[in-house]
C-alpha positions in Angstrom: 0.0 0.0 0.0 1.5 3.3 -1.1 2.1 5.9 1.6 -0.4 8.4 0.1 -3.0 5.7 -0.1 -2.3 4.7 3.5 -2.6 8.3 4.7 -5.9 8.8 2.8 -7.3 5.5 4.2 -6.3 6.3 7.7 -8.0 9.7 7.5 -11.1 8.2 6.0 -11.2 5.7 8.9 -10.9 8.5 11.4 -13.6 10.6 9.7 -16.2 7.8 8.9 -15.4 5.0 11.3 -14.5 4.5 14.9 -10.9 4.8 16.0 -9.2 5.1 19.4 -6.0 7.0 20.1 -3.4 5.9 22.7 -1.7 3.0 24.2 -3.9 2.5 27.3 -7.2 2.6 25.4 -5.6 0.3 22.8 -4.6 -2.3 25.4 -8.0 -2.3 27.0 -9.7 -2.8 23.6 -7.3 -5.5 22.5 -8.1 -7.4 25.7 -11.7 -7.5 24.7 -10.7 -8.5 21.2 -12.9 -5.8 19.6 -10.3 -4.2 17.4 -9.8 -4.7 13.6 -6.3 -3.2 13.4 -3.6 -1.4 15.4 -1.3 1.2 13.9 1.9 2.3 15.6 4.4 4.9 14.3 8.1 4.2 13.6 9.2 6.4 16.5 6.9 4.8 19.1 9.0 3.9 22.1 10.3 0.3 21.9 8.6 -0.8 25.1 5.2 0.5 23.9 5.6 -1.0 20.4 6.6 -4.4 21.9 3.7 -4.3 24.3 1.2 -3.5 21.5 2.7 -6.3 19.4 2.2 -8.7 22.4 -1.5 -7.7 22.8 -2.0 -7.9 19.0 -0.6 -11.4 19.0 -2.8 -12.5 21.9 -6.0 -11.0 20.3 -5.0 -12.1 16.7 -5.2 -8.5 15.5 -3.1 -7.2 12.7 -0.4 -4.6 13.5 0.7 -2.0 11.0 3.8 0.2 11.4 3.1 3.7 10.1 6.2 4.9 8.2 6.1 8.4 9.7 6.4 9.9 13.2 3.7 10.5 15.8 3.4 14.1 14.7 2.9 13.0 11.1 0.2 10.5 12.1 -1.5 13.1 14.2 -1.6 15.4 11.2 -3.0 12.7 9.0 -5.7 12.1 11.5 -6.5 15.8 11.7 -5.5 16.0 15.3 -3.4 18.8 16.9 -1.4 16.3 19.0 1.0 13.4 18.7 -0.6 10.0 17.9 1.8 7.1 18.4 -0.9 4.3 18.7 -4.1 4.2 16.7 -6.6 1.5 17.1 -9.3 0.9 14.4 -12.5 -0.5 15.8 -14.6 0.2 12.7 -13.1 1.2 9.4 -16.1 3.1 8.2 -15.8 3.9 4.4 -12.1 3.2 4.5 -10.5 0.1 3.0 -7.6 0.2 5.4 -8.2 -3.2 7.1 -9.3 -5.0 4.0 -6.4 -3.7 1.9 -3.9 -4.6 4.7 -5.3 -8.1 4.9 -5.0 -8.6 1.1 -1.5 -7.3 1.1 -0.5 -9.6 4.0 -2.0 -12.6 2.2 -0.2 -11.7 -1.0 3.1 -11.3 0.9 2.7 -14.8 2.5 2.1 -16.4 -0.9 5.1 -14.8 -2.5 
């Protein structure tokens, strides 16, 4: 998925779906297994990224690493703050989750 497509799909999910921001909300939601996807930035602190990876593994939820920083992800989401962890509960009109799953399946078959 190209970066511009990723940015557009993330913004569409924020605008039309249901997303949560932050590690603590993300962990609680992953424990109830009600998330479709988790996105972490490349500059997320290592401990937090590993913790989110652990929760995603336990809940069988895909984890996507955003190629930018928390400031850039916040800007993509239209928020005036840093977003290091974004959890997608409902993708709305976005094709973020379905595109990521197709890409993951294609990568495994290659």
